[in-house]
C-alpha positions in Angstrom: 0.0 0.0 0.0 1.1 3.6 -0.5 2.0 5.8 2.4 -1.3 7.7 2.0 -3.4 4.6 2.4 -1.3 3.3 5.3 -1.7 6.6 7.1 -5.4 6.7 6.5 -5.8 3.1 7.7 -3.8 3.9 10.8 -6.0 6.9 11.5 -9.2 4.9 11.2 -7.8 2.2 13.4 -6.8 4.7 16.0 -10.3 6.2 16.0 -11.8 2.7 16.5 -9.3 2.0 19.2 -10.3 5.1 21.1 -13.9 4.0 20.9 -12.9 0.6 22.3 -11.0 2.3 25.1 -14.0 4.4 26.1 -16.2 1.3 26.1 -13.6 -0.7 28.2 -13.6 2.1 30.7 -17.4 2.2 31.0 -17.6 -1.6 31.3 -14.9 -1.8 34.0 -16.7 1.0 35.9 -20.0 -0.9 35.6 -18.4 -4.2 36.8 -16.8 -2.5 39.8 -20.1 -0.8 40.7 -22.0 -4.1 40.7 -19.2 -5.9 42.6 -19.4 -3.2 45.3 -23.3 -3.4 45.3 -23.0 -7.2 45.6 -20.7 -6.9 48.6 -23.0 -4.3 50.3 -26.3 -6.1 49.6 -28.5 -6.9 52.6 -30.7 -9.7 51.1 -30.0 -12.6 48.8 -32.2 -11.3 46.0 -30.3 -8.0 45.4 -27.0 -9.9 46.0 -27.8 -12.3 43.2 -29.0 -9.5 41.0 -25.7 -7.6 41.3 -23.7 -10.8 41.0 -25.4 -11.6 37.8 -24.9 -8.1 36.4 -21.2 -8.2 37.5 -20.7 -11.5 35.7 -22.3 -10.2 32.5 -20.2 -7.0 32.6 -17.0 -9.0 33.1 -17.8 -11.4 30.2 -18.5 -8.5 27.9 -15.3 -6.9 29.1 -13.2 -10.0 28.3 -14.7 -10.2 24.8 -13.9 -6.5 24.2 -10.4 -7.1 25.5 -9.8 -9.8 22.8 -11.0 -7.4 20.1 -8.8 -4.7 21.6 -5.7 -6.9 21.4 -6.5 -7.9 17.8 -6.8 -4.2 16.9 -3.5 -3.4 18.6 -1.8 -6.2 16.6 -3.4 -4.9 13.4 -2.1 -1.4 14.2 1.4 -2.6 14.9 1.4 -4.5 11.5 0.3 -1.4 9.6 2.7 0.8 11.5 5.5 -1.4 10.1 4.1 -1.1 6.6 3.8 2.7 7.0 7.4 3.0 8.1 8.6 0.9 5.2 6.5 3.0 2.7 7.9 6.2 4.3 11.5 4.9 3.9 10.8 4.0 0.3 9.4 7.5 -0.4 12.3 9.2 1.2 14.8 7.3 -0.9 13.2 8.5 -4.1 
């Protein structure tokens, strides 16, 4: 790919990565909230409710972390391609 395409691809990936980071932050905050509510719950019904919500949030968090890692590896790959294209263009 040319240097323009690589830079555009890196830009789009970084935008998507920032969206994922925001979502990760929200999910971790939500999971911590429900963990705290679970610990402070007085009766079994609310304890179970918050336990279930915490479990759901952590599962979603783990799935998003896998996507996050895949996106990071994709960015690293295209960063290498961008550097090679930049080196080629500077030689000319």
